C-alpha positions as CSV (number, residue, x, y, z in Angstrom):
1,M,3.0,30.6,-18.0
2,Q,1.0,27.6,-19.1
3,A,0.1,25.0,-16.4
4,D,2.1,22.2,-18.0
5,K,5.3,24.4,-18.2
6,L,4.8,25.5,-14.6
7,Q,4.4,21.9,-13.5
8,D,7.6,20.9,-15.3
9,R,9.5,23.7,-13.6
10,L,8.2,22.7,-10.2
11,Y,9.3,19.1,-10.7
12,F,12.7,20.2,-12.0
13,A,13.1,22.4,-8.9
14,A,12.1,19.5,-6.6
15,G,14.8,17.3,-8.4
16,V,17.4,20.0,-7.7
17,A,16.5,20.2,-4.1
18,A,16.5,16.4,-3.8
19,R,20.1,16.2,-5.1
20,H,21.1,18.5,-2.2
21,V,19.1,17.1,0.7
22,G,18.0,13.7,-0.5
23,S,19.6,10.3,-1.2
24,S,19.8,8.0,-4.2
25,I,16.8,5.6,-4.6
26,D,15.6,3.0,-7.0
27,A,12.2,3.4,-8.8
28,Y,10.2,0.4,-9.8
29,R,7.1,0.1,-12.0
30,P,5.0,-3.0,-11.4
31,T,4.2,-5.1,-14.5
32,S,2.5,-8.1,-13.0
33,A,0.8,-9.2,-9.8
34,I,4.0,-10.9,-8.5
35,N,6.8,-9.1,-6.6
36,P,6.6,-5.5,-7.9
37,I,10.0,-4.5,-6.7
38,S,11.9,-7.2,-8.5
39,E,15.0,-6.2,-10.5
40,A,13.2,-6.6,-13.8
41,N,10.8,-3.8,-12.8
42,R,13.5,-1.2,-11.8
43,F,13.5,1.5,-14.4
44,L,15.2,4.5,-12.8
45,R,17.6,5.7,-10.1
46,L,17.0,9.2,-8.9
47,Y,17.5,11.4,-5.8
48,A,14.6,11.9,-3.4
49,A,13.8,13.1,0.0
50,F,10.6,12.5,2.0
51,L,9.0,15.0,4.5
52,P,6.0,14.9,6.7
53,P,2.7,15.7,4.9
54,R,2.9,19.5,5.4
55,G,6.4,19.5,4.0
56,R,8.0,20.8,7.2
57,M,11.2,19.5,8.9
58,D,10.7,20.9,12.4
59,G,8.7,18.0,13.9
60,F,8.8,14.3,14.2
61,V,6.4,11.8,12.5
62,G,4.3,9.9,15.2
63,Y,2.3,6.8,15.3
64,G,-0.4,6.1,12.7
65,S,1.2,8.2,10.0
66,N,1.9,6.7,6.6
67,E,1.6,9.8,4.3
68,W,4.7,11.6,3.1
69,H,5.6,14.5,0.9
70,G,7.9,13.2,-1.8
71,I,10.6,15.6,-3.0
72,F,12.0,14.5,-6.3
73,D,11.7,15.1,-10.1
74,A,8.3,13.5,-10.7
75,S,8.5,14.0,-14.4
76,Y,9.8,10.4,-14.6
77,T,7.4,8.8,-12.2
78,Q,3.7,8.1,-12.0
79,P,1.1,6.9,-9.4
80,G,1.7,3.3,-8.6
81,D,5.5,3.4,-8.9
82,Y,7.5,2.2,-5.9
83,L,10.5,4.2,-4.5
84,V,12.9,2.1,-2.5
85,A,15.8,3.5,-0.4
86,S,17.8,1.6,2.2
87,N,15.2,-0.2,4.3
88,R,12.2,1.9,3.4
89,A,9.8,1.5,0.5
90,F,7.2,4.1,-0.6
91,F,4.6,4.0,-3.4
92,V,3.5,7.1,-5.2
93,A,-0.2,7.6,-4.5
94,A,-0.8,10.8,-6.4
95,Q,0.9,13.4,-8.6
96,Q,-1.9,16.0,-8.7
97,P,-1.3,19.1,-10.8
98,L,0.7,21.8,-9.0
99,L,0.5,20.0,-5.7
100,P,3.1,18.1,-3.7
101,V,3.6,14.4,-4.6
102,L,1.8,12.1,-2.1
103,C,3.8,9.0,-1.2
104,I,2.7,6.2,1.2
105,L,5.3,4.5,3.4
106,A,4.9,0.7,3.2
107,N,5.5,-1.0,6.5
108,R,4.5,-4.6,5.5
109,V,4.7,-6.9,2.6
110,V,1.4,-8.6,1.6
111,S,-0.1,-11.2,-0.6
112,L,-3.8,-11.4,-1.6
113,R,-5.8,-14.6,-2.1
114,R,-9.4,-15.3,-3.0
115,P,-11.0,-18.3,-1.2
116,A,-12.4,-21.0,-3.4
117,I,-16.2,-21.2,-3.7
118,Q,-17.7,-24.4,-2.5
119,S,-18.8,-26.4,-5.5
120,A,-21.5,-28.5,-3.8
121,V,-24.0,-28.0,-1.0
122,G,-23.9,-30.3,2.0
123,S,-21.3,-32.6,0.6
124,N,-18.1,-30.7,1.1
125,S,-15.5,-32.1,3.5
126,Y,-14.7,-28.7,5.0
127,G,-16.4,-25.4,4.7
128,G,-13.7,-23.0,6.0
129,Y,-10.8,-21.2,4.4
130,V,-8.0,-23.4,3.0
131,S,-5.0,-21.4,1.7
132,A,-4.0,-24.2,-0.7
133,D,-7.4,-23.9,-2.4
134,A,-7.4,-20.1,-2.7
135,A,-6.6,-18.3,-5.9
136,L,-3.4,-16.2,-5.6
137,L,-4.1,-12.6,-6.8
138,L,-1.0,-10.7,-5.5
139,Q,2.3,-11.8,-4.0
140,G,5.1,-9.8,-2.4
141,W,3.5,-6.3,-2.5
142,P,4.8,-3.6,-0.1
143,A,1.7,-2.1,1.6
144,S,0.7,0.1,4.5
145,I,-1.1,-1.6,7.3
146,L,-2.3,0.5,10.2
147,G,-4.8,-0.2,13.0
148,V,-8.0,1.8,13.3
149,S,-9.5,3.3,16.4
150,G,-12.4,0.9,16.6
151,A,-12.7,-2.8,16.7
152,G,-15.3,-5.5,16.1
153,D,-17.5,-6.7,18.8
154,A,-16.2,-9.4,21.1
155,P,-17.5,-12.9,20.2
156,S,-19.1,-13.3,23.6
157,G,-19.7,-11.6,26.9
158,L,-17.0,-13.5,28.7
159,P,-14.4,-11.5,30.6
160,T,-11.6,-13.0,28.6
161,A,-13.3,-12.5,25.2
162,Q,-11.4,-10.0,23.0
163,A,-12.7,-7.8,20.2
164,T,-11.5,-8.6,16.7
165,P,-8.9,-6.0,15.6
166,Q,-9.6,-4.0,12.4
167,M,-6.9,-2.6,10.2
168,T,-6.7,-0.5,7.1
169,V,-4.5,-1.6,4.2
170,L,-3.3,0.8,1.5
171,L,-2.1,-0.4,-1.8
172,P,-1.4,1.4,-5.2
173,N,-3.4,0.7,-8.3
174,L,-3.0,-3.0,-9.1
175,P,-2.5,-4.6,-12.5
176,S,-5.8,-6.3,-13.5
177,V,-6.8,-7.0,-9.9
178,V,-10.0,-6.0,-8.2
179,I,-10.1,-6.4,-4.4
180,A,-13.5,-7.7,-3.1
181,P,-15.0,-8.4,0.3
182,G,-14.0,-11.9,1.6
183,D,-10.5,-11.8,0.0
184,I,-7.7,-12.7,2.4
185,V,-4.7,-10.4,2.9
186,S,-1.6,-12.1,4.4
187,D,1.4,-10.2,5.6
188,D,5.0,-10.9,6.4
189,L,4.2,-11.2,10.1
190,G,2.0,-14.3,9.4
191,R,-1.3,-12.5,9.9
192,N,-4.4,-13.2,7.8
193,L,-6.8,-10.3,7.3
194,V,-10.3,-10.7,5.9
195,V,-11.4,-7.9,3.6
196,I,-14.6,-6.2,4.8
197,A,-14.7,-3.4,2.2
198,A,-12.4,-2.1,-0.6
199,E,-12.5,1.4,-1.9
200,F,-10.7,2.3,-5.2
201,S,-9.8,5.9,-6.1
202,E,-7.1,7.9,-7.9
203,L,-5.0,7.3,-4.8
204,G,-5.1,3.5,-5.2
205,W,-6.8,1.0,-2.9
206,R,-8.0,1.6,0.7
207,V,-9.0,-1.7,2.1
208,S,-10.9,-2.2,5.5
209,T,-10.0,-5.6,7.0
210,K,-10.5,-7.5,10.2
211,L,-8.0,-10.0,11.7
212,A,-8.9,-13.6,11.0
213,T,-9.0,-15.3,14.4
214,T,-10.2,-18.8,13.4
């Protein structure tokens, strides 16, 4: 059996399984940098179920886990699509040949801004970040934000000094947007995260950030 025919049968079988054990969800395909799960971007309703990464249902999903095995007919979807059911939103990270569909559970909604570059040396009224002067790159994107095990150094040696939390942000492939160090990620909890490094791959964006404390 040719690989493309085998892939088609696997997706068909996943769709049949989803109709028995899954629920109806809406699929969205982003077309701009603003609000990817708007009604205008909804292109499909299908049945889907989501299992832990190893595809087993005999254990719970604990802290720090955002990867899920998507069970649905992926013939109609592609990496970067959002799948929304009830109060949960996933984005498709990868549909690799003959492998389970990798989905990422989004736990936050984020916007991305790029601070304005100071136009003059020594004569600017303020040299810090001003949100009103920053260029808006993304708005209203469901994303995964999880803390990492390490943290930045404390600003001083004082007993009350606290280390700067570091977090990893996962986003799908973005339309015409390249994330760069120094960009600001703002989430629906009111936090501002400064981008330290951004890695792009076939899975989308993996962004290392630190919490802005000033």
